C-alpha positions as CSV (number, residue, x, y, z in Angstrom):
1,M,-68.4,211.8,-59.6
2,K,-66.7,208.9,-59.6
3,I,-65.9,207.3,-56.0
4,F,-63.8,204.5,-55.1
5,Y,-64.9,202.9,-51.9
6,A,-62.4,200.1,-50.2
7,V,-64.6,198.3,-47.7
8,Q,-62.9,195.9,-45.2
9,A,-64.5,192.3,-45.4
10,T,-62.4,190.9,-42.7
11,G,-66.0,190.8,-40.4
12,N,-70.0,191.6,-40.7
13,G,-69.6,195.2,-39.3
14,H,-67.4,196.8,-42.1
15,I,-69.9,195.3,-45.0
16,S,-72.9,196.0,-42.9
17,R,-71.8,199.8,-42.3
18,A,-71.3,199.7,-45.8
19,M,-74.4,198.8,-47.2
20,E,-76.0,201.4,-45.1
21,L,-74.1,204.4,-46.6
22,L,-74.1,203.3,-50.1
23,P,-77.8,205.0,-50.9
24,Y,-76.1,208.5,-49.4
25,L,-72.7,208.3,-51.2
26,Q,-74.7,207.6,-54.6
27,Q,-76.2,210.8,-53.9
28,Y,-72.7,212.2,-54.9
29,G,-72.1,210.0,-58.0
30,T,-71.3,206.5,-58.9
31,V,-69.8,204.4,-56.5
32,D,-67.7,201.4,-57.3
33,V,-66.6,199.0,-54.2
34,F,-63.3,197.2,-53.6
35,L,-64.4,194.2,-51.3
36,S,-60.9,193.1,-49.2
37,G,-61.1,190.1,-47.1
38,S,-62.3,186.5,-46.9
39,N,-64.2,186.1,-43.8
40,S,-67.5,187.8,-43.6
41,N,-70.1,185.7,-42.8
42,L,-72.7,188.4,-45.0
43,N,-73.7,188.7,-48.3
44,P,-72.6,191.9,-49.8
45,N,-75.2,193.8,-51.5
46,L,-72.9,196.3,-52.9
47,P,-71.6,197.4,-56.4
48,V,-68.4,195.4,-55.9
49,K,-65.9,195.9,-58.8
50,F,-62.9,194.8,-57.3
51,T,-62.0,192.0,-54.7
52,S,-59.0,190.6,-53.1
53,K,-58.3,188.1,-50.3
54,G,-56.7,191.0,-48.6
55,L,-55.2,190.7,-44.9
56,S,-57.7,189.3,-43.4
57,L,-58.3,188.3,-39.5
58,F,-59.4,185.0,-38.3
59,Y,-60.5,183.5,-35.4
60,G,-60.1,180.6,-33.1
61,N,-62.4,178.9,-31.0
62,K,-61.8,180.1,-27.7
63,G,-62.0,183.7,-28.1
64,G,-59.0,184.9,-29.7
65,L,-57.1,185.3,-33.1
66,D,-55.8,182.4,-35.2
67,Y,-52.4,183.7,-36.2
68,V,-52.0,180.6,-38.2
69,K,-54.5,180.9,-40.6
70,M,-53.6,184.4,-40.6
71,L,-50.2,184.2,-41.8
72,R,-51.2,181.1,-44.2
73,Y,-53.7,183.8,-46.4
74,C,-51.5,187.0,-46.1
75,S,-49.0,187.4,-49.3
76,P,-47.1,190.5,-49.5
77,V,-46.4,190.1,-53.0
78,R,-50.1,189.5,-54.0
79,A,-51.0,193.0,-52.2
80,L,-48.4,195.0,-53.7
81,K,-49.4,193.1,-57.5
82,E,-53.1,194.4,-56.3
83,A,-52.0,197.8,-55.4
84,K,-50.1,198.6,-58.2
85,A,-53.0,197.5,-60.7
86,L,-56.1,199.1,-58.8
87,P,-57.1,202.3,-61.3
88,L,-57.2,204.9,-58.4
89,Q,-56.4,207.4,-61.5
90,D,-59.8,206.9,-62.8
91,Y,-61.8,207.9,-59.7
92,D,-62.7,211.4,-58.4
93,I,-62.3,210.5,-54.9
94,V,-61.2,207.4,-52.8
95,L,-63.1,206.8,-49.7
96,N,-61.1,203.8,-47.6
97,D,-62.8,202.1,-44.7
98,F,-59.9,200.4,-43.2
99,E,-58.2,198.4,-46.3
100,S,-54.5,198.2,-46.5
101,I,-54.2,197.4,-50.0
102,T,-55.9,200.8,-51.2
103,A,-53.8,203.0,-49.0
104,L,-50.9,201.6,-50.5
105,A,-52.0,202.0,-53.9
106,C,-52.9,205.3,-53.1
107,F,-49.1,205.9,-51.5
108,L,-47.5,204.2,-55.0
109,Q,-50.0,206.2,-57.4
110,N,-50.0,209.6,-55.6
111,V,-53.6,209.4,-55.0
112,P,-55.0,211.4,-51.7
113,S,-57.4,209.6,-49.9
114,V,-59.9,209.6,-46.5
115,N,-59.7,206.8,-44.1
116,F,-63.6,206.7,-43.1
117,G,-64.8,204.5,-40.6
118,H,-64.4,203.7,-37.0
119,Q,-60.5,203.1,-37.0
120,A,-60.1,206.5,-38.4
121,A,-61.1,207.8,-34.8
122,F,-58.0,206.1,-33.4
123,I,-55.9,208.6,-35.1
124,S,-57.0,211.1,-32.3
125,P,-54.9,210.4,-28.8
126,K,-58.4,211.5,-27.3
127,T,-60.1,208.3,-28.6
128,P,-60.6,206.0,-25.4
129,R,-57.6,203.4,-24.9
130,P,-57.3,200.7,-22.3
131,D,-55.2,201.2,-19.1
132,K,-52.0,199.3,-20.9
133,K,-51.3,200.6,-24.2
134,N,-50.0,197.8,-26.6
135,I,-47.3,199.5,-29.1
136,V,-47.7,197.1,-32.1
137,G,-51.8,197.3,-31.6
138,E,-51.6,201.3,-31.8
139,L,-49.3,201.0,-35.2
140,V,-51.6,198.9,-36.4
141,L,-54.7,201.4,-35.9
142,K,-52.5,204.3,-37.0
143,K,-50.8,202.8,-39.8
144,Y,-52.7,199.9,-41.5
145,A,-54.5,202.2,-43.7
146,P,-52.8,205.5,-44.0
147,A,-54.8,208.3,-45.6
148,T,-54.2,211.8,-46.2
149,A,-57.5,213.0,-44.2
150,Y,-59.9,211.0,-41.8
151,V,-63.3,211.0,-41.1
152,G,-63.8,209.0,-37.8
153,L,-66.9,207.3,-36.4
154,H,-67.1,206.3,-32.3
155,F,-69.3,206.0,-29.7
156,N,-68.6,209.9,-28.6
157,Q,-67.6,212.5,-30.6
158,Y,-64.1,212.6,-28.9
159,D,-62.3,215.0,-31.4
160,S,-63.5,217.5,-34.1
161,F,-63.5,215.1,-37.1
162,I,-65.2,211.8,-35.3
163,F,-68.7,211.3,-35.9
164,P,-71.3,209.3,-34.1
165,P,-72.1,205.9,-35.3
166,V,-74.1,205.0,-38.9
167,I,-77.3,203.3,-37.4
168,K,-79.2,201.1,-39.9
169,Q,-82.4,202.8,-40.8
170,Q,-83.8,199.6,-40.0
171,I,-82.8,200.1,-36.3
172,K,-83.4,203.6,-36.2
173,Q,-87.0,203.0,-37.8
174,A,-87.9,200.3,-35.1
175,N,-90.4,199.8,-32.2
176,P,-88.4,198.0,-29.5
177,S,-89.9,195.5,-27.4
178,N,-88.8,193.1,-24.6
179,K,-89.3,189.6,-25.8
180,G,-87.4,188.3,-22.9
181,Y,-84.3,186.3,-24.7
182,I,-81.2,187.3,-24.9
183,T,-79.2,187.7,-28.4
184,V,-75.7,186.5,-28.5
185,Y,-73.4,187.3,-31.4
186,L,-69.6,185.6,-30.2
187,S,-68.1,184.6,-33.8
188,H,-64.8,184.3,-32.1
189,Y,-66.1,181.4,-29.7
190,S,-67.3,177.7,-31.5
191,D,-71.1,176.9,-30.8
192,E,-70.3,174.5,-28.1
193,V,-68.2,176.7,-26.2
194,V,-70.8,179.4,-26.0
195,A,-73.6,176.7,-25.3
196,A,-71.9,175.2,-22.8
197,A,-71.6,178.2,-20.9
198,L,-75.2,179.4,-21.6
199,N,-76.7,175.7,-20.4
200,K,-75.7,176.9,-17.0
201,L,-78.7,179.2,-17.2
202,P,-81.6,177.0,-18.1
203,D,-84.4,179.5,-17.4
204,V,-83.0,182.3,-19.4
205,P,-84.1,182.0,-23.3
206,F,-80.8,182.5,-25.9
207,E,-80.6,183.2,-29.6
208,V,-77.4,182.5,-30.8
209,F,-76.2,183.4,-34.2
210,S,-73.8,180.9,-35.5
211,K,-71.5,180.5,-38.4
212,K,-72.0,176.7,-38.5
213,V,-75.8,176.2,-38.8
214,K,-78.0,176.5,-42.3
215,Q,-81.4,176.8,-40.2
216,R,-82.8,177.5,-37.1
217,V,-82.1,174.7,-34.5
218,K,-83.2,174.5,-31.1
219,Q,-81.4,172.7,-28.4
220,G,-82.7,173.5,-24.6
221,N,-82.8,177.1,-23.7
222,I,-80.7,178.0,-26.7
223,T,-81.9,178.4,-30.4
224,F,-79.0,179.1,-33.0
225,I,-79.9,181.2,-35.7
226,P,-77.7,181.1,-39.1
227,I,-76.2,184.7,-39.6
228,S,-78.1,187.0,-41.5
229,N,-78.6,191.0,-41.4
230,E,-82.6,190.8,-41.1
231,A,-82.8,187.9,-38.9
232,F,-80.1,189.3,-36.5
233,N,-81.5,193.0,-36.4
234,H,-85.1,191.4,-35.8
235,S,-83.8,189.2,-32.8
236,M,-81.7,192.7,-31.3
237,I,-85.3,194.7,-31.8
238,H,-86.9,192.7,-29.6
239,A,-84.4,191.2,-26.9
240,H,-83.7,191.7,-23.4
241,G,-80.2,192.0,-23.6
242,I,-77.3,191.6,-26.0
243,I,-74.1,189.6,-25.6
244,T,-71.1,190.0,-28.2
245,G,-67.4,191.3,-28.9
246,A,-66.2,194.5,-28.3
247,G,-66.8,195.7,-32.0
248,F,-68.2,198.9,-32.9
249,E,-71.6,198.2,-35.1
250,T,-73.3,196.0,-33.1
251,P,-72.7,197.4,-29.4
252,A,-73.5,201.1,-31.1
253,E,-76.8,199.6,-32.2
254,A,-77.8,198.1,-29.0
255,L,-77.2,201.3,-27.3
256,F,-78.8,203.3,-29.9
257,L,-82.0,200.6,-28.4
258,Q,-81.4,201.0,-25.3
259,K,-80.8,197.1,-24.5
260,R,-78.6,196.0,-21.9
261,L,-75.3,194.7,-23.6
262,L,-72.2,192.7,-22.1
263,C,-69.2,192.5,-24.3
264,L,-66.5,189.7,-24.4
265,P,-63.7,191.4,-26.6
266,I,-61.9,189.2,-28.7
267,R,-58.4,188.5,-27.3
268,G,-55.3,190.0,-28.8
269,Q,-57.5,192.3,-30.9
270,Y,-56.3,195.8,-29.6
271,E,-59.0,197.9,-31.1
272,Q,-61.6,195.6,-29.4
273,L,-60.0,196.7,-25.9
274,C,-60.1,200.1,-27.2
275,N,-63.5,199.7,-27.7
276,A,-64.0,198.3,-24.8
277,A,-62.6,201.0,-22.8
278,A,-64.9,203.3,-24.5
279,L,-67.9,201.4,-23.2
280,A,-67.3,201.1,-20.0
281,D,-68.3,205.2,-20.0
282,F,-71.7,203.9,-20.8
283,N,-71.3,201.4,-17.8
284,V,-71.5,198.4,-19.9
285,P,-70.1,195.3,-18.1
286,I,-66.6,193.8,-20.0
287,I,-65.8,190.2,-19.4
288,D,-62.4,188.8,-20.4
289,K,-63.6,185.7,-21.3
290,I,-66.0,182.7,-21.4
291,D,-65.1,180.4,-18.5
292,E,-66.9,178.6,-15.6
293,H,-67.9,181.8,-14.0
294,L,-69.7,183.8,-17.1
295,H,-73.1,182.5,-15.8
296,H,-72.8,184.3,-12.6
297,H,-71.3,187.4,-14.8
298,I,-74.7,187.1,-16.8
299,A,-76.9,186.6,-14.3
300,N,-75.4,189.5,-12.3
301,W,-75.7,191.6,-15.6
302,L,-79.3,190.7,-15.7
303,N,-80.4,192.3,-12.4
304,V,-78.3,195.2,-12.6
305,A,-79.5,198.9,-14.3
306,P,-78.9,199.0,-17.9
307,Q,-76.2,201.1,-19.3
308,K,-76.5,204.7,-20.6
309,P,-78.3,205.2,-24.1
310,L,-76.2,206.3,-27.1
311,H,-77.2,209.8,-28.6
312,L,-76.5,210.6,-32.6
313,S,-75.3,214.1,-32.6
314,H,-75.2,214.0,-36.6
315,D,-77.6,212.0,-39.2
316,T,-76.1,209.8,-42.0
317,H,-76.5,212.2,-44.4
318,A,-74.3,215.0,-42.4
319,I,-71.6,212.2,-42.0
320,V,-71.6,211.5,-45.3
321,H,-71.5,215.1,-46.3
322,Q,-68.5,215.6,-44.5
323,A,-66.5,212.7,-45.7
324,I,-67.7,213.7,-49.4
325,L,-66.3,217.6,-48.1
326,T,-63.1,216.2,-46.9
327,A,-62.2,214.0,-49.8
328,Q,-62.6,217.1,-52.4
329,T,-60.6,219.4,-50.1
330,V,-57.8,216.6,-49.9
331,K,-57.9,216.4,-53.6
332,Q,-56.4,219.6,-54.0
333,Q,-53.1,218.6,-51.4
334,P,-50.3,216.5,-52.0
335,A,-51.3,212.5,-51.6
336,N,-48.0,211.5,-50.7
337,N,-47.9,213.8,-47.5
338,F,-48.9,211.1,-45.2
339,N,-48.3,211.5,-41.5
340,N,-48.9,208.1,-40.6
341,L,-46.5,206.0,-42.3
342,L,-44.2,203.5,-40.6
343,T,-40.9,205.4,-39.6
344,E,-37.6,203.9,-38.4
345,E,-38.9,204.3,-34.6
346,D,-41.9,202.2,-35.8
347,M,-39.8,199.6,-36.9
348,L,-37.5,199.4,-34.0
349,A,-40.6,199.5,-31.8
350,L,-41.9,196.4,-33.9
351,S,-38.3,194.7,-33.7
């Protein structure tokens, strides 16, 4: 069997999950990866056969999205050309981890696909949302990468097609300890903004993972560490607690390790606000932004009971098997029977 696996590279989480899933997918056949995006900080140890700049997300220095940079790198003409060129007819199944060019290619070439990943879970209305829904955010989650079928991943099994997170083997097999420091990964803030807040807690040691530094640098109570999968996993496993955005992979691993977790969602990214709503059910504190009060929030967080742990109802092999089974099933269905393409009503809502 030949498997086309499209992976969104706008962040480290998608690539990290893909590297964990790859050996399981390879049990079913040959896997060719399409890596789309240009702002991941991880070295993808994947069989990448196709690449694209994609439609990437970029972050500013103060907790939000950099819309100017996103627009600068966005090229619909290039995306259409790449979608037409992808040789999807050569593959038995197509798995898509929230990648828009592959979704468009499937539509143009009449090829069925399975949206397999965290964002697929948001097709269900049962998946947690913030109190105030965002129309544009909902459209992006549901229609950025439409597919013939969906296999979602989330913190809980909110619907029948949603499965638990894929936790890396290094995390699952770890013997966690508590060495007293706090692991910090806030890629949507600059090192300077993070340091200014954490320096107000001089008695608390922090390990901050940085896109900027090339080697470990100690500044007072803060050790800045270059981003790497191995180093970050080690830091989490032996941390007292973890401060990060409201993404999916890192919070899931922190919950699995039963570590204290505090999250600062990326402002303007609706998916993270949805994740924050789900994390609140685990008693995870959600902080809106880094400001002059953050050190008080951290101090309070360190003195309350940790959140609820994450329990895995399915192992990775079972999840991958379900994705393959779903892909084989939709192979027999009309590929262009997408029920999540933009409608006239959607376009009116966006205008």
